[in-house]
Rosetta silent file (secondary structure, phi, psi, omega in degrees, C-alpha in Angstrom):
SEQUENCE: MVELEELVKKGEELEEETETLKNLIFRLEQIETELATMSYPFEAEEQTATLLVEIKKFGESQKECDVLTGLISSLLVSSDDLKVEADWLECEPLCVELFNLLKEQDEVADDCVELTRWVNKIRSDDKTLEYETKQVGALFTKYIAKLRSVKLCPICKSKITEATIKIIEESL
SCORE:     score description
SCORE:     0.000 S_00000001
   1 L     0.000  -31.931  178.130    0.000    0.000    0.000 S_00000001
   2 H   -63.431  -39.360  177.993    2.925    2.354    0.642 S_00000001
   3 H   -62.605  -39.902  178.219    4.019    1.816   -2.975 S_00000001
   4 H   -61.937  -44.664  179.964    0.528    2.708   -4.143 S_00000001
   5 H   -62.674  -40.094  177.652    0.523    5.912   -2.155 S_00000001
   6 H   -65.138  -40.825  179.016    3.907    6.824   -3.595 S_00000001
   7 H   -63.816  -41.765  178.583    2.675    6.062   -7.097 S_00000001
   8 H   -63.243  -44.599  179.910   -0.403    8.205   -6.593 S_00000001
   9 H   -61.542  -44.420  179.055    1.736   11.043   -5.235 S_00000001
  10 H   -64.453  -38.087  177.455    4.128   10.778   -8.185 S_00000001
  11 H   -63.119  -41.072  178.422    1.196   10.748  -10.587 S_00000001
  12 H   -65.703  -39.988  177.237   -0.206   13.920   -9.035 S_00000001
  13 H   -61.821  -40.690  178.907    3.185   15.579   -9.307 S_00000001
  14 H   -62.718  -41.475  177.461    3.322   14.619  -12.970 S_00000001
  15 H   -61.039  -42.975  179.125   -0.094   16.167  -13.563 S_00000001
  16 H   -63.127  -42.452  179.906    1.057   19.416  -11.946 S_00000001
  17 H   -65.624  -39.656  178.419    4.207   19.487  -14.078 S_00000001
  18 H   -61.187  -43.735  179.404    2.179   18.805  -17.205 S_00000001
  19 H   -63.030  -41.562  178.074   -0.104   21.743  -16.410 S_00000001
  20 H   -60.412  -44.838  179.545    2.913   23.994  -15.829 S_00000001
  21 H   -64.339  -40.031  177.856    4.371   23.034  -19.218 S_00000001
  22 H   -62.388  -40.944  178.152    1.039   23.650  -20.949 S_00000001
  23 H   -63.944  -39.681  178.896    0.880   27.111  -19.357 S_00000001
  24 H   -64.994  -41.419  178.562    4.430   27.885  -20.525 S_00000001
  25 H   -63.203  -44.284  178.748    3.582   26.807  -24.059 S_00000001
  26 H   -60.111  -44.369 -178.891    0.460   28.961  -24.028 S_00000001
  27 H   -65.393  -39.349  179.494    2.432   31.984  -22.767 S_00000001
  28 H   -64.592  -38.972  176.929    5.135   31.491  -25.403 S_00000001
  29 H   -64.186  -38.422  176.882    2.481   31.433  -28.132 S_00000001
  30 H   -62.659  -43.907 -179.180    1.086   34.691  -26.742 S_00000001
  31 H   -64.241  -39.988  178.917    4.528   36.271  -26.811 S_00000001
  32 H   -62.268  -42.153  177.837    5.076   35.115  -30.377 S_00000001
  33 H   -61.376  -43.413  178.829    1.780   36.730  -31.394 S_00000001
  34 H   -63.972  -39.978  178.950    2.817   39.939  -29.667 S_00000001
  35 H   -62.735  -37.276 -178.353    6.220   39.872  -31.392 S_00000001
  36 H   -65.712  -26.072 -177.050    4.531   39.518  -34.769 S_00000001
  37 L   -97.818   -0.211 -177.342    2.548   42.723  -34.192 S_00000001
  38 L   -70.707  144.226  178.332    5.416   44.870  -32.878 S_00000001
  39 L  -123.817   -7.704 -179.709    6.352   47.948  -34.848 S_00000001
  40 L  -127.010  142.227 -178.517    9.057   49.569  -32.723 S_00000001
  41 H   -58.922  -33.758 -177.287   12.387   48.086  -31.575 S_00000001
  42 H   -68.248  -25.782  174.728   11.863   49.086  -27.935 S_00000001
  43 H   -67.287  -36.604  178.788    8.773   46.872  -27.786 S_00000001
  44 H   -64.840  -36.355  178.622   10.950   43.975  -28.902 S_00000001
  45 H   -63.112  -44.155  178.501   13.352   44.654  -26.058 S_00000001
  46 H   -62.831  -44.376 -179.134   10.547   44.425  -23.511 S_00000001
  47 H   -67.014  -36.177  178.727    9.226   41.258  -25.096 S_00000001
  48 H   -63.563  -42.524  178.347   12.730   39.809  -25.284 S_00000001
  49 H   -61.050  -45.164  178.366   13.220   40.356  -21.551 S_00000001
  50 H   -62.464  -42.351 -179.630    9.909   38.641  -20.859 S_00000001
  51 H   -63.947  -39.086  178.867   10.819   35.857  -23.249 S_00000001
  52 H   -61.941  -37.766  176.073   14.163   35.302  -21.547 S_00000001
  53 H   -63.543  -43.414 -179.676   12.324   34.812  -18.259 S_00000001
  54 H   -65.303  -37.615  178.454   10.008   32.331  -19.974 S_00000001
  55 H   -63.429  -41.636  178.304   13.009   30.538  -21.529 S_00000001
  56 H   -61.747  -44.122  177.840   14.569   30.207  -18.080 S_00000001
  57 H   -61.479  -39.314  178.865   11.290   28.767  -16.780 S_00000001
  58 H   -61.863  -43.384  178.327   11.243   26.407  -19.755 S_00000001
  59 H   -59.477  -42.403  178.020   14.758   25.216  -18.894 S_00000001
  60 H   -64.863  -41.084  178.861   13.688   24.545  -15.329 S_00000001
  61 H   -65.789  -36.049  178.336   10.604   22.720  -16.567 S_00000001
  62 H   -62.862  -40.825  177.385   12.765   20.666  -18.920 S_00000001
  63 H   -62.829  -43.575  178.722   14.873   19.543  -15.947 S_00000001
  64 H   -63.490  -35.717  178.246   11.713   18.643  -14.070 S_00000001
  65 H   -63.415  -39.618  177.415   10.528   16.773  -17.155 S_00000001
  66 H   -63.823  -42.314  177.908   13.754   14.712  -17.078 S_00000001
  67 H   -62.165  -42.720 -179.975   13.172   13.912  -13.407 S_00000001
  68 H   -64.449  -35.353  177.488    9.610   12.910  -14.222 S_00000001
  69 H   -62.052  -41.927  175.592   10.845   10.652  -17.005 S_00000001
  70 H   -62.449  -41.886  178.238   12.999    8.864  -14.444 S_00000001
  71 H   -63.729  -38.532  179.576   10.043    8.614  -12.125 S_00000001
  72 H   -65.249  -41.581  176.430    7.912    7.222  -14.915 S_00000001
  73 H   -59.418  -41.873  177.473   10.537    4.576  -15.647 S_00000001
  74 H   -61.847  -41.482  179.541   10.457    3.743  -11.965 S_00000001
  75 H   -64.269  -37.215  178.833    6.681    3.555  -12.100 S_00000001
  76 H   -63.623  -42.269  177.952    6.828    1.139  -15.034 S_00000001
  77 H   -63.209  -44.033  179.458    9.091   -1.205  -13.089 S_00000001
  78 H   -62.975  -37.586 -179.694    6.785   -0.937  -10.093 S_00000001
  79 H   -67.541  -34.222  175.280    3.741   -1.668  -12.237 S_00000001
  80 H   -63.941  -40.118  178.079    5.445   -4.854  -13.530 S_00000001
  81 H   -64.489  -36.668 -178.829    6.042   -5.903   -9.905 S_00000001
  82 H   -66.703  -26.682 -179.174    2.406   -5.265   -9.074 S_00000001
  83 H   -61.698  -31.720 -178.223    1.288   -7.670  -11.807 S_00000001
  84 L   -88.089   -5.148 -179.344    2.632  -10.616   -9.838 S_00000001
  85 L   -77.553  149.435 -179.691    1.025   -9.521   -6.600 S_00000001
  86 L   -67.204  -29.367 -177.719   -2.104  -11.297   -5.371 S_00000001
  87 L   -92.745   28.660 -178.420   -3.921   -7.979   -4.908 S_00000001
  88 H   -53.863  -42.334 -176.111   -3.394   -6.964   -8.552 S_00000001
  89 H   -61.252  -30.164  177.640   -7.096   -6.372   -9.115 S_00000001
  90 H   -71.440  -27.093 -176.755   -7.152   -3.695   -6.388 S_00000001
  91 H   -91.881  -11.813 -173.091   -4.308   -1.829   -8.118 S_00000001
  92 H   -55.418  -45.760  179.586   -5.626   -2.044  -11.660 S_00000001
  93 H   -59.475  -37.850  178.917   -7.446    1.354  -11.714 S_00000001
  94 H   -65.972  -40.885  179.216   -4.276    3.074  -10.522 S_00000001
  95 H   -64.232  -39.781  177.139   -2.195    1.376  -13.199 S_00000001
  96 H   -60.146  -44.423  178.708   -4.644    2.465  -15.869 S_00000001
  97 H   -62.001  -41.556  179.258   -4.332    6.028  -14.596 S_00000001
  98 H   -63.822  -41.530  177.842   -0.523    5.751  -14.611 S_00000001
  99 H   -64.395  -35.830  174.944   -0.492    4.535  -18.198 S_00000001
 100 H   -63.758  -39.786  177.795   -2.697    7.490  -19.133 S_00000001
 101 H   -65.032  -37.079  176.405   -0.187    9.767  -17.431 S_00000001
 102 H   -62.136  -41.676  177.712    2.599    8.150  -19.433 S_00000001
 103 H   -62.241  -43.875  177.622    0.693    8.888  -22.595 S_00000001
 104 H   -62.391  -38.042  179.224    0.257   12.498  -21.467 S_00000001
 105 H   -62.450  -39.044  176.537    3.983   12.672  -20.678 S_00000001
 106 H   -62.510  -40.082  178.199    4.746   11.653  -24.270 S_00000001
 107 H   -65.529  -39.934  177.415    2.482   14.439  -25.474 S_00000001
 108 H   -63.640  -40.493  178.593    4.248   16.906  -23.159 S_00000001
 109 H   -61.214  -41.999  176.480    7.613   15.750  -24.528 S_00000001
 110 H   -61.483  -41.392  178.644    6.350   16.454  -28.057 S_00000001
 111 H   -64.150  -36.430  178.135    5.208   19.881  -26.895 S_00000001
 112 H   -62.033  -41.274  178.282    8.673   20.499  -25.400 S_00000001
 113 H   -63.207  -45.092  179.184   10.252   19.822  -28.791 S_00000001
 114 H   -63.156  -42.462  179.185    7.826   22.230  -30.467 S_00000001
 115 H   -62.281  -41.296  178.110    8.434   24.838  -27.783 S_00000001
 116 H   -61.825  -40.696  178.185   12.186   24.537  -28.288 S_00000001
 117 H   -61.089  -42.993  179.611   11.708   25.102  -32.008 S_00000001
 118 H   -67.366  -39.023  178.669    9.723   28.273  -31.315 S_00000001
 119 H   -61.355  -43.861  179.095   12.286   29.527  -28.803 S_00000001
 120 H   -63.618  -38.815  178.088   15.024   29.093  -31.405 S_00000001
 121 H   -64.590  -43.469 -179.286   12.950   30.940  -33.994 S_00000001
 122 H   -64.775  -40.180  177.100   12.314   33.818  -31.609 S_00000001
 123 H   -60.731  -43.033  179.103   16.023   34.022  -30.786 S_00000001
 124 H   -62.944  -44.208  178.310   16.793   34.175  -34.496 S_00000001
 125 H   -62.135  -36.722  179.535   14.157   36.882  -35.022 S_00000001
 126 H   -64.902  -41.394  178.359   15.632   38.857  -32.129 S_00000001
 127 H   -66.001  -39.491  177.814   19.100   38.763  -33.738 S_00000001
 128 H   -62.645  -43.952  178.726   17.621   39.867  -37.053 S_00000001
 129 H   -60.748  -42.383  179.832   15.842   42.764  -35.344 S_00000001
 130 H   -62.327  -44.437  179.295   19.086   43.800  -33.642 S_00000001
 131 H   -62.271  -47.469 -179.406   20.945   43.731  -36.977 S_00000001
 132 H   -62.571  -37.468  178.193   18.234   45.734  -38.759 S_00000001
 133 H   -62.630  -41.609  177.954   18.188   48.309  -35.946 S_00000001
 134 H   -64.617  -40.646  179.425   21.944   48.814  -36.375 S_00000001
 135 H   -62.290  -43.955  178.869   21.493   49.154  -40.121 S_00000001
 136 H   -61.702  -41.826  178.495   18.805   51.813  -39.671 S_00000001
 137 H   -60.827  -42.874  179.284   21.087   53.691  -37.257 S_00000001
 138 H   -64.968  -43.114  178.040   23.941   53.657  -39.764 S_00000001
 139 H   -64.152  -38.427  178.439   21.685   54.889  -42.565 S_00000001
 140 H   -62.712  -43.033  178.999   20.330   57.637  -40.339 S_00000001
 141 H   -61.715  -43.393  177.544   23.876   58.791  -39.562 S_00000001
 142 H   -62.698  -40.912 -179.685   24.689   58.874  -43.305 S_00000001
 143 H   -60.970  -47.317  179.843   21.487   60.795  -43.989 S_00000001
 144 H   -64.290  -41.403  178.263   22.299   63.494  -41.412 S_00000001
 145 H   -61.413  -42.119  178.687   25.872   63.733  -42.706 S_00000001
 146 H   -64.293  -41.644  177.260   24.547   64.175  -46.271 S_00000001
 147 H   -59.632  -42.562 -179.206   22.114   66.877  -45.106 S_00000001
 148 H   -65.950  -36.541 -177.972   24.996   68.713  -43.436 S_00000001
 149 H   -77.978  -37.901 -176.849   27.174   68.522  -46.523 S_00000001
 150 H   -87.108  -36.300 -178.050   24.495   69.446  -49.094 S_00000001
 151 L    56.558   37.085  175.697   22.403   71.785  -46.885 S_00000001
 152 E  -130.221  144.853  175.751   19.378   71.240  -49.143 S_00000001
 153 L   -70.255  128.660 -178.702   16.002   69.695  -48.354 S_00000001
 154 L   -69.666  -13.941 -177.851   15.816   66.355  -50.209 S_00000001
 155 L   -94.156  -54.892 -174.582   12.106   66.921  -50.919 S_00000001
 156 L  -104.661   -5.599  178.111   11.750   70.549  -51.993 S_00000001
 157 L    65.457   19.745  175.236   15.441   71.383  -52.633 S_00000001
 158 L   -84.558  157.099 -179.703   15.269   74.549  -50.522 S_00000001
 159 E   -69.579  144.140  176.439   18.264   75.523  -48.382 S_00000001
 160 L  -128.489  152.013 -177.306   18.284   74.340  -44.779 S_00000001
 161 L   -96.659  170.176  176.862   20.283   75.541  -41.797 S_00000001
 162 H   -61.632  -35.738  178.824   22.231   73.621  -39.180 S_00000001
 163 H   -62.724  -41.543  178.328   19.412   74.390  -36.733 S_00000001
 164 H   -65.754  -39.941  178.632   16.918   72.738  -39.069 S_00000001
 165 H   -62.930  -41.300  178.000   19.199   69.726  -39.463 S_00000001
 166 H   -62.481  -40.063  178.290   19.410   69.421  -35.655 S_00000001
 167 H   -62.891  -43.269  178.006   15.597   69.502  -35.453 S_00000001
 168 H   -61.730  -44.501 -178.358   15.404   66.761  -38.093 S_00000001
 169 H   -62.127  -41.932 -179.167   18.043   64.750  -36.248 S_00000001
 170 H   -71.134  -31.356 -177.342   16.220   65.052  -32.916 S_00000001
 171 H   -77.100  -22.942 -179.781   12.841   64.176  -34.442 S_00000001
 172 L   -97.029    0.000    0.000   14.113   60.941  -35.973 S_00000001
């Protein structure tokens, strides 16, 4: 009976971990949606910080998932031992529940792989955003330098002063 209580406790822990992983996946999908709608680099920085926290949580959950995999292996051995016990029929509902949890664990593992793929994509997108931001900064610097050298408005070709160039520089 002590083994049964331990198995039930381990099963409940597995359910809690599964729920935590599902919540992390849901949150990551929300963040991805938010990233897709961003229009300014500073929004990406905020989202990146949030994402890094979520990635850290994912790493911790992955470790817990590994521990749970070990526990599940342990549970499988224990369930084989229970088959030879005379009171097998009393344990059967618990074993059915444990096998269902194993199936759920496989689904969670699949979700972990998918989540990892999304994390890698977001990291790649973040690097691309950083590169593009630098490119825009370099082009802006060239633009201001060109304005200073030509001292003409690129739209209407009227003369502009250094004060006007400073206003343009500050507004962009």
